[in-house]
C-alpha positions as CSV (number, residue, x, y, z in Angstrom):
1,M,36.1,29.5,16.8
2,T,35.4,26.6,14.5
3,V,32.4,25.2,15.2
4,P,33.2,21.3,14.2
5,A,31.0,19.4,11.5
6,A,27.8,17.6,13.1
7,E,28.0,13.8,12.8
8,P,26.1,11.8,10.4
9,A,23.4,9.9,12.9
10,T,24.8,6.3,13.7
11,R,21.0,5.0,15.2
12,F,18.0,4.5,13.4
13,D,15.6,7.3,14.4
14,P,11.8,6.3,13.5
15,N,10.6,9.8,14.1
16,A,13.1,11.7,11.9
17,V,12.8,9.0,8.9
18,A,9.0,9.3,9.3
19,R,9.3,13.3,9.3
20,A,11.5,13.1,6.3
21,F,8.9,10.7,4.4
22,V,6.0,12.7,5.2
23,E,7.6,16.2,4.3
24,A,9.0,14.6,1.1
25,R,5.7,13.6,0.2
26,R,3.6,16.6,0.9
27,A,5.8,18.8,-0.7
28,A,6.1,16.4,-3.9
29,R,9.6,16.0,-3.7
30,A,12.3,12.7,-3.9
31,L,14.9,11.9,-1.9
32,P,18.4,11.8,-2.7
33,G,18.9,9.0,-0.7
34,F,17.3,6.8,2.8
35,P,16.8,9.6,5.5
36,G,19.6,8.2,8.0
37,P,20.8,4.8,9.0
38,L,18.4,2.0,7.4
39,P,16.2,-0.4,9.8
40,A,17.5,-3.2,11.5
41,G,14.6,-4.8,11.2
42,L,10.7,-5.0,10.0
43,A,10.1,-3.8,13.6
44,Q,11.8,-0.9,13.1
45,G,10.5,-0.1,9.6
46,Y,7.0,-0.1,11.2
47,E,8.5,2.3,14.1
48,A,8.5,4.6,11.6
49,Q,5.5,4.0,9.7
50,E,3.5,4.4,13.2
51,A,5.4,8.0,13.7
52,A,4.6,8.9,10.1
53,I,0.9,8.3,10.2
54,R,0.4,10.2,13.2
55,L,2.0,13.0,11.3
56,W,0.0,12.5,8.1
57,P,-3.3,14.7,8.6
58,D,-5.8,12.3,7.0
59,T,-7.9,9.1,7.9
60,V,-6.4,5.5,7.4
61,A,-8.8,4.1,4.8
62,G,-7.5,0.9,4.0
63,W,-4.3,-1.0,4.0
64,K,-1.8,-2.7,1.3
65,V,-0.5,-6.1,1.6
66,G,2.7,-7.0,-0.3
67,R,4.7,-9.9,-0.9
68,I,8.1,-10.2,0.8
69,P,10.8,-12.1,-1.7
70,E,11.4,-16.0,-0.3
71,D,14.8,-15.5,0.0
72,L,14.4,-12.6,2.8
73,Q,11.2,-14.1,4.7
74,A,13.2,-16.7,7.0
75,E,15.6,-13.6,7.9
76,L,12.8,-11.2,8.5
77,G,10.7,-13.6,10.1
78,A,7.5,-12.5,7.9
79,A,6.3,-13.6,4.2
80,R,3.8,-10.0,4.0
81,V,4.5,-6.2,4.6
82,M,2.1,-3.6,5.2
83,G,1.3,-0.1,4.9
84,P,-1.5,2.4,5.2
85,V,-3.8,3.9,2.4
86,F,-5.2,7.3,3.1
87,A,-8.8,8.2,2.2
88,G,-7.5,11.4,0.6
89,N,-5.7,8.8,-1.9
90,V,-8.5,6.6,-2.5
91,W,-10.2,7.2,-5.9
92,L,-13.4,5.9,-7.9
93,A,-12.5,4.6,-11.5
94,D,-14.5,6.6,-14.0
95,P,-15.3,4.1,-16.9
96,A,-15.3,7.7,-19.1
97,R,-12.1,8.7,-18.1
98,P,-8.4,8.2,-17.0
99,T,-7.5,8.4,-13.3
100,P,-4.8,10.8,-12.6
101,L,-2.2,8.8,-10.8
102,P,0.2,12.0,-8.6
103,V,3.8,10.2,-9.4
104,I,7.0,12.3,-7.7
105,P,9.2,13.0,-10.1
106,G,12.4,11.4,-9.5
107,G,10.9,9.4,-6.5
108,F,9.4,5.8,-7.1
109,S,5.8,4.5,-9.0
110,A,4.4,2.0,-10.1
111,V,0.8,0.5,-10.9
112,E,-0.1,-3.1,-10.1
113,A,-3.5,-4.8,-10.6
114,E,-5.0,-5.8,-7.2
115,Y,-8.2,-8.0,-6.1
116,V,-9.3,-5.4,-3.3
117,F,-11.6,-6.6,-0.1
118,R,-14.0,-3.9,1.0
119,L,-15.0,-5.1,4.7
120,G,-18.3,-5.3,5.8
121,A,-17.9,-5.5,9.5
122,D,-15.2,-4.7,12.1
123,A,-12.8,-7.1,13.5
124,P,-12.5,-7.8,17.0
125,E,-9.8,-6.0,18.9
126,G,-7.5,-8.4,19.9
127,K,-8.3,-11.3,18.1
128,A,-4.4,-12.0,16.4
129,D,-4.3,-15.5,14.8
130,W,-6.8,-15.6,12.0
131,T,-7.4,-18.1,8.9
132,P,-8.1,-17.3,5.7
133,E,-12.0,-18.5,6.5
134,E,-12.6,-16.3,9.4
135,A,-10.9,-13.6,7.4
136,L,-13.3,-13.7,4.6
137,A,-16.3,-13.6,7.2
138,L,-15.0,-9.9,7.2
139,V,-15.5,-9.0,3.5
140,E,-18.4,-7.6,2.0
141,D,-17.2,-7.2,-1.4
142,M,-14.1,-8.0,-3.7
143,L,-13.5,-5.6,-6.3
144,A,-11.4,-4.7,-9.1
145,G,-8.4,-2.2,-8.3
146,V,-5.3,-0.6,-8.8
147,E,-2.4,0.0,-6.2
148,L,-0.4,3.1,-7.4
149,A,2.8,2.4,-5.8
150,G,4.9,5.5,-4.7
151,S,7.8,7.0,-2.6
152,P,9.9,9.9,-2.7
153,L,12.8,7.6,-2.6
154,S,13.4,5.8,-5.6
155,T,15.7,2.9,-4.5
156,I,12.6,1.8,-1.8
157,N,12.1,-1.6,-3.6
158,V,15.9,-2.0,-3.9
159,L,16.4,-1.3,-0.6
160,G,13.9,-4.0,0.2
161,P,10.9,-4.7,2.9
162,K,12.5,-3.0,6.1
163,V,12.6,0.4,4.1
164,V,9.3,-0.7,2.2
165,A,7.5,-0.8,5.9
166,S,9.3,2.5,6.6
167,D,7.3,4.5,3.9
168,F,3.9,3.7,4.3
169,G,4.4,0.1,2.6
170,N,5.6,2.0,-0.3
171,N,1.6,3.2,-1.0
172,A,0.6,6.1,-2.7
173,G,-3.1,5.8,-3.5
174,L,-5.9,3.0,-4.8
175,V,-8.0,3.1,-7.3
176,V,-11.2,1.4,-7.1
177,G,-13.3,-0.2,-9.5
178,P,-16.3,-2.4,-10.1
179,P,-17.5,-5.3,-7.2
180,I,-16.5,-8.8,-8.8
181,P,-20.0,-10.7,-9.1
182,G,-20.2,-14.6,-7.9
183,W,-16.4,-14.1,-6.0
184,R,-17.2,-16.1,-3.3
185,E,-20.1,-18.8,-4.3
186,R,-17.5,-19.2,-7.6
187,P,-13.9,-18.4,-6.8
188,D,-12.5,-20.8,-9.6
189,A,-14.7,-17.9,-11.8
190,V,-13.0,-14.9,-10.2
191,P,-11.4,-13.2,-13.7
192,S,-7.8,-12.9,-14.0
193,C,-6.0,-9.5,-15.1
194,E,-3.8,-8.0,-17.2
195,A,-2.1,-4.8,-16.9
196,Y,-0.8,-2.6,-19.7
197,V,1.8,0.3,-20.0
198,D,1.4,2.8,-22.4
199,G,-0.7,0.3,-24.7
200,K,1.9,-2.8,-24.1
201,L,1.5,-5.7,-21.7
202,A,3.3,-5.5,-18.4
203,G,2.3,-8.5,-16.6
204,R,-1.3,-10.8,-15.7
205,G,-2.0,-12.7,-13.5
206,S,-5.1,-14.3,-11.3
207,P,-5.9,-14.9,-7.3
208,Q,-3.8,-17.8,-7.7
209,S,-0.4,-15.5,-7.9
210,I,-1.1,-14.4,-4.2
211,P,0.4,-17.1,-2.1
212,G,-1.8,-18.4,-0.4
213,G,-4.9,-16.5,-2.4
214,P,-6.0,-12.9,-1.5
215,A,-7.6,-14.4,1.9
216,A,-4.2,-15.2,3.0
217,S,-3.2,-11.5,3.0
218,L,-6.4,-10.3,4.9
219,A,-6.0,-13.4,7.4
220,F,-1.6,-11.8,7.7
221,L,-3.3,-7.9,7.5
222,L,-6.2,-8.8,10.5
223,G,-3.4,-10.3,12.6
224,A,-0.8,-7.6,12.5
225,C,-3.0,-4.9,12.3
226,A,-4.5,-6.3,15.5
227,G,-0.9,-6.4,17.3
228,R,-0.9,-2.9,16.1
229,G,-3.7,-1.8,18.1
230,R,-5.3,-0.9,14.5
231,P,-8.1,-3.3,14.5
232,L,-9.6,-3.2,10.7
233,K,-13.0,-1.5,10.4
234,A,-16.1,-2.1,8.3
235,G,-15.5,0.0,5.2
236,Q,-12.0,-0.3,5.0
237,M,-10.2,-1.4,1.6
238,V,-7.8,-3.9,1.2
239,T,-5.4,-4.3,-1.5
240,T,-4.6,-8.4,-1.3
241,G,-1.5,-8.0,-3.1
242,A,0.6,-7.1,-6.7
243,A,-1.5,-10.0,-8.7
244,S,0.0,-8.7,-11.9
245,G,3.5,-7.8,-11.0
246,I,5.1,-4.6,-10.1
247,H,4.7,-2.1,-13.1
248,D,7.2,1.2,-13.2
249,I,5.1,4.3,-14.7
250,E,6.1,7.8,-15.1
251,A,4.6,10.9,-15.6
252,G,3.1,11.7,-18.8
253,Q,2.5,7.3,-19.0
254,S,-0.7,5.5,-19.0
255,A,-2.0,2.5,-17.7
256,R,-4.9,0.0,-18.3
257,I,-5.6,-2.9,-15.9
258,V,-8.5,-5.2,-17.4
259,F,-10.0,-7.9,-15.0
260,G,-11.8,-10.2,-18.1
261,D,-15.1,-8.4,-18.7
262,V,-15.9,-7.3,-15.3
263,A,-13.6,-4.0,-15.3
264,E,-11.1,-2.0,-17.6
265,I,-9.5,0.7,-15.1
266,R,-7.8,3.4,-17.0
267,C,-5.2,5.6,-15.2
268,E,-2.5,8.4,-16.3
269,A,0.7,9.3,-14.3
270,V,0.6,13.1,-13.8
271,P,3.2,14.9,-11.7
272,A,2.7,15.4,-8.2
273,T,1.9,19.0,-6.3
274,P,2.4,20.2,-3.0
275,K,0.0,19.3,-1.2
276,D,-1.5,22.1,1.9
277,Q,-1.1,21.7,5.5
278,G,-3.8,20.5,7.7
279,G,-4.3,19.0,11.0
280,S,-4.6,14.9,11.8
281,T,-8.0,13.4,11.8
282,D,-8.9,10.2,13.2
283,D,-7.2,7.3,11.5
284,H,-9.4,4.3,13.3
285,R,-6.6,3.2,15.6
286,S,-8.4,1.7,18.7
287,R,-8.9,3.9,21.7
288,P,-9.6,3.0,25.2
289,D,-13.3,4.3,26.4
């Protein structure tokens, strides 16, 4: 008796997508393509992201915010896309030595200069509309930082924001540098940033490179997280956008991110290794008493 071959899935399955991405990330293994039909929109991408957060055995220590290209914003009904940053993937920059950045061979990896907010207060549950001024009232510090964008899927950015949303917002980690002094009193004095890969200038930017500025990114995130039942918490970090651009990096390459005379963050891309299995942890999702 001949057993008919299984037919390929024709519907987007957020749980199957989440499992595929989580298993590939934990195994440090590249994916040959998107695991199944593409999400129809950002909402389906975030369904997969939520399922993956439940599978990932770590605490959500913060969030990344990325910009959606202008030509896709009307179609997707959004100007920004978000993803979680996990506690085990937050590294403190060491002035004495480069920070190792684990990248999946054959996947996607890039470095981005980031203006990072550290929250000093919890966001109230249920508040979905935020102005940039209201958002800044929750902030304790602005820090210099570097986002490691990364995914097992090499084409994640080519496939677009819906796919980016489905895989942790294309985030693989955050390097946290020192606080930027006087950022609140003198926002015009916040230093510009430059990103170098293997010693060559890859991009430069400033807070003005982010549409609406970093506070607009935070205001978006506060509303989006409230809508997902994940109000932001004191101590969480928020990367506000790729101020210098997105700069591909491979294992063996180095990066240097400079914020004027405030910070110089050095990184070195290394091959990712498989992670040990473990249980899930609290991820700051709001729960009823």
